[in-house]
N, C-alpha and C positions, 0 to 999 in steps of 0.2 A: 239438601240433594247431593250425593258423592260425585264429585268430578271424576270422569274417566276418559280415555282415549277415544274409545270406539264402541259403538253399539251396533250390531248387525241384527236385522229382523227379517226374518224368513216365514214364507207360508208353512213351511215343514222344515224340522230339525231333526235329523238322526244322529245322536249321539254315539252311536255303536256300543258304548258301555254306559249304562247296562243295556243288555243285548235285546234285540226284537222290538226296541221303543221307537216310536215317532211321535215327536212333539208337535203339536199344532199351534201356530202362531206364537212362537216363542223368539226370544232375544237373547243372544250371546253378548255378553258385556265383556271388554277387553281393556286392560290397562297395563302398561309397561311391557306389551308382547305377550301377556298372559291372560288366560280366562279367569274373571274374577265372580261371574254369575250366568246362570242359565235359568231363565225365568220367563214367565208370560209377557208378552209385550205390555200389558197394561200395568203390570208391577215395576217393569223397568223403567216406564215413563214417570212413575212416582219417586223412584229410588235414586235414578243416576241421572247425571247431566254430562252428555258426551261431546267432545269436540268435533267428532265425525260421527255422522250417522248414516247407516245404509239400509234402506228399504227394499227388501226383495220379494215382490208379489210374484205368485207362481213359480217359486224357486223352491228347491230343496237344499238344505245346508248340511255338509257333512264334513268330517274331518279331511285335511288334505291326504291324498292318496301317497302311499308309500311303495316305491318300487324296488322291490327286494333285491333284483339282480340286473344289473346293466354293465355295458362296457360304453361309456357315454361317447368317448372319442370316436368310436367306430361308425358315429353318424357320417364322418366323411368317407365311409366305404359303402355307405346304403347303396344297394343294387349292383355292386362291383360283380358279383359272382353268384347269381341266383339259381336255383333249381339243381343243386347239387347235395349230395349226401355230406355229413359233416366232415370227415377225415379228408376226402378229396377236395371240399371247400377250404379246410384249413390248410392242408399241406400244399395244395397247387395254386392257391388263389390268396388266400388272406395272409398267411405267415409270409409269403415272398413279397406282398405289398407292403407289409408292415416293416418288413426287414429294410426295404428301401427307403420308406418315406416317414415312419414313426419317428417323431422328435418332441422335445418338449413344447415347440410352437404347434405341431400337429396336435397333440393331445389338449393343448389349452383351446384352440379354435375349435376343435370337434365337441369338446364338452360344453362350450358356449352355444353351439348350435344345439346340442341335446338340451341343455338346459331350458332353452328358450320354448322348444318344442314340449317338454314334459310340463312346464307351468302353465302353458296354455291348455294342457288337458287336466289340469287339476293336480298333478304330481307335485308334492311340495318337499318330499324328501326322497332321495335315490342312494342305493347301495352300490358302488362302482368298484370295478376290478379292471385295471389297465396299467401300463407303463406310464411312467413319469407322474405318480400320484400328486406330486406337489402342483403341478401344472393343472391337474383336473381339479384340485381343492381351490385353487386360486380363481379358477373359471366359475366354479360354483359360488364362490364369494362374490364374485363380480355379478353375477345374475341374481344373487340374493334368494337362492334355494337352500334348502338344509340338504346336507349329504353325509354319508358315511363313506369314507374314503378307503379303499382297499389297498394294503400295502403288498402288491404282488409279489410273488415267489415262483420261479421256475428253474430248472436246471441248466436250461440251456441259454447262451449269451444273446443279448440284444443291443439295441443302440442305447439302451438305459442301463444295464448293468452286465456283468460278466458271468457270476454264478449265484447260488442260493445266498450265501453270505453278504455279497455285494448287494443283492436285491433287498435283503432285509435291512441292512446298514443304511442305504439310500432311503429306505422307506421310512424308518424311524427316525432319521433325520429331518424328513418333509413332515411328519407328524409332530416332533418336538418343536419345530418353529411356528406351529399354528394351534398349539394346545388351548390356547386362549380365547379361540375364535368360537363364539357359542352356537353357530349353525355347522360345525363341522364335529364329526366323531370319526372313529377309526375301527378298521377291521384289518386282521391278518388274512391275506388272500393267495394262499398257496393253489395255483391254477387247477390242478387236477391230479389224481393218483398216477396218471401216465406221462406227467411231465414234472414230477417231483420225487425226489428219492427218499428212502426210508430216513436217512441222514438229514435231509431237508425237512422233512415233517417232524422230526424230533427238536429240531431248532425253532420251528413254528410254534410246537406245543409249549416249549419251555417259556417263550417270550408271551404266549397267551396266558400262561398261567402267572407270570411275573407281573404284567402290566393289565391284566384282565379285558383283553380285547376278544370279541368273536372271532371265529374262524369261518371264512366264507370259501368254498370250493365247489366247483362241478363234481357230480358224483352219480354215478350209474345213469349217465346220459344215453348211452348206446350199448347195444349188444356186443359190438366190436371191442369196446372199452372192457368189457367183462372177460371177454374171450382172451384178449391179450393180457389181462392181470392173471388170470387162470394159467397161462402159458409162462409168464415171467416169474411169477410170486407163487404159483401153485394154490392160490384162492381168490376169491372174489374181492373188488376193492372195499367193500364196507368190512369184510373181515380182516383185511389188512389195517385198515384203519382203527378197527376195535383192537387188534393187538399192539397197534402203535399207541393206543391211549388218546386217540383224537375223538372218539365219540364221547359228547357230553353236552349239555345244555348250551355250550358256547357254539356248537356247529351249526352252521348253515349249510344244509346238503341242496345243491342248486340241480335242478331237473329231476333226480330221483325218479326216474322213469321204470327201470328194470329191476324190480325189486321182488323177491321170494317172500313169501309169509314170515318166515324167520327173521328176515331183514327188516320188515316193517316193525316186528317185535322188537328189535334191536333199538331202532331209532326211538320207538316208544320208551323202551326200558332206560335209555340214557338221555332222554329229554331234548333230543335234537329237533331243529326246525328245519322245514324244508320250503325252499323257493320254488315255487311252481310257475313254469314259463310256457303255457299252452301254445302259443303261436309259433315261437321259435322251435319246439319239438316237433310240431307237425310240418313246418316248412322245411326242415332238415330231415324229416321222415324217421326221426328218433325214436317216436312212439308216444304214448299217453301216460302220465303219471297216475298211479291208483289213488287219486286224492280222497275220495269217498272213503276208501279203506284207512288212509292215512289218518283223515279226521276222526273215524270212528274208533281207532285207538288212542285218540287224545294228542296225536302229534300236532304242534304248531305249525300252520301253513300259510306263508304269505305268497304274493303274486309278483312275478317279475316280468319285464319285457324282453330281457336279454339285449343284446346290441342292435343297433339299427341295422348291421350288415347281414343278421341271420332272422331279422323278424321285419324290418323295414318301417315299422312304426313304433314309437315310445308311447303307447295308447294303452294305459292302465284299464281305462274304461272297457275297451275292446278285450282285453285279457279277463276282465270279470266275466263278461258274457259268454266268452268260449270256455272258460274253466267251469261254470255252471252247467253248461250244456253238455260238454264231454264227460263230466261226472255223471250225468243222467244216463248217458248212453253208455259208458263203461259200466255201471253199476246194475242198469236196468231198472233204475228207481227214479221216477220223476222228481222225488222230494231229496235226492241225494245230498245235493248242496243246495240249499235255496237262497233267495236273495240277500236277506240279511246275513247269511253265514258267508256269501261271497264279498260283500261289502266288508265284513271284518276280516277277511283274508287280505283285502288291498288296503286296509288301514292298520288296524291294531295288531293283526297278524305280523306283518312286515315290522312294526314298531317292536314288538315283543322279540322278534328274531335278533334285532339289533341292540336289545339291551335298552331301548328308548321307551319303553311302554310307560314309564312313570313321567314322560314329557311330551309325547305326541301320539297320536293313533285314535283318540276319541275327543269328543267334545266334552271335556271334564274340567271342573273348577280346579284351578292351579296348573293345568297343563299350558303349553305354548298354544298361541292362537294361530294353528295352522290350519286354514279353513279353505274350502271350496265350495262354491255357489253354483249350482246346475239349474238353468232355466227350463221350466216344463211348458212354457208358453210357446208351443209350436204344435201346427196341425198334424205332424208326425208323431206326436206324443199325446194327443188328445183321444179320448177323455183319460183322465187319470184316476183310477180306483185305489192305487197304491203307489206312492211315490217311491218306494224302495225297489218294487218291481220294475218301475220305468227305469231306475238306475242300471239295474242288472241286465235288463233285456231290451231296452228301447233306446236310450240317449246315447249320443256319441260325444266325442270331445268338442265338437263344434257347439254345444250346448252349455259348455263351461263358460260363465259370464264374469264371475270374480274369484280371485284368489289371494289369500293372503298368508305370508310365512312370518311368524313370530309377531302376528299382529299388524304388519305392514303390507299394504295391498301391491300385488305383483302383476295383477291382470284385472282390468276393469273393461267392463262392457266387451269381454272377448278379446282383448288387446292388451298386449304387453306394455307395462309402463317402464319408462327408463331403459327402452332396448331399442336398438336401430335395427329393424327387421331387415330392411333392404341393405344394411351393410352386411349382415349375416349371411344373407343370400349370395352377395358377391363374394364373400370370404369362402362360401363353399365352392362357387364357381371356380376361384383361384385353385383351390385344392384338386378339384376335379381335373382341371387341365394340367396340374402336375403328375397326378396319379395315372391318369390316361390321357395323354396328349392328343 
């Protein structure tokens, strides 16, 4: 028998790739952090001898969830300024609070809090955009979660950097110091068309082509963004980005709410991805992204929570349910985005957008063992006719029982391992007292 590190046996396994498949009574075999086999329980017992064995009765095993868009450190601003439209929320509350309080320590502590919340909810990888990306990267590493760290660029000065060149230089330096970290990858993260000049976008594009990084930015989030672009540049933001050369398979368009038919065509033509953040879009009254139309055109869609300041929950299972329901209402078709499709968005869709689909996003031989086990042994989830439908429409993050990142268990029996939850809560309260005495 072949010795391996871990065997996880589950009542149901949903590999995501191939699509629309549910495996009954299968085992996932892991060695050196990677999946070496997916096969029936009986065959695993004959072929492999594991140092650790996890039996998951009445559980569904899925790939770790991929949060395609967040501002992790903003967990420390959760609930600070609720029930406001986007620009009022940003200009009168969030940006002033950030100007006063954001520091390397703020980002590190806020990201630690976010990582703990995400891991407990089955998220094993997140794509971040915020100041002091090195501090966010270090917090992610300390938490044992996979992270795509955004190298933020804006035209206005902050406590982190002075101008676009300074943002990029500091971001690249943070990246260069951590290139050997297997749980980290990086994106270029120009904040939005309304905060980055043509010259700034030009520098971002040059770097993206030189070092082959995705470009992660907010795009067509609100009608005001589009109206302001028409007034300043004489064109809508997507057209401006097209003329600047930024539309490509490397682009992750966050929100993508207000799209005309020809703009959906452009996103499809250039192979762009969309990060759909349904809760944040609703909370800020930004609108609803036409996800069913995007999917029908073959555009890759992943799911994001956005930051805890504009969503309040870093809960991708909730985003799955909301994304599927909104797509049905918007399209007038109950089958617009089905349960398997929305799970794919929350896993392989996000991985593909980040250029990580060869490593994560599905339970496939050779990929990293980023896994999430969800217990369906709950009266609120009984009976179970279809475990994928239960995932999409019934379960909550409280049903996540176990999480592995690169084969290492990070959550067991719903509890974080190697994490002082009480200490994190105290840390959050210290920041609360600083931000709002």
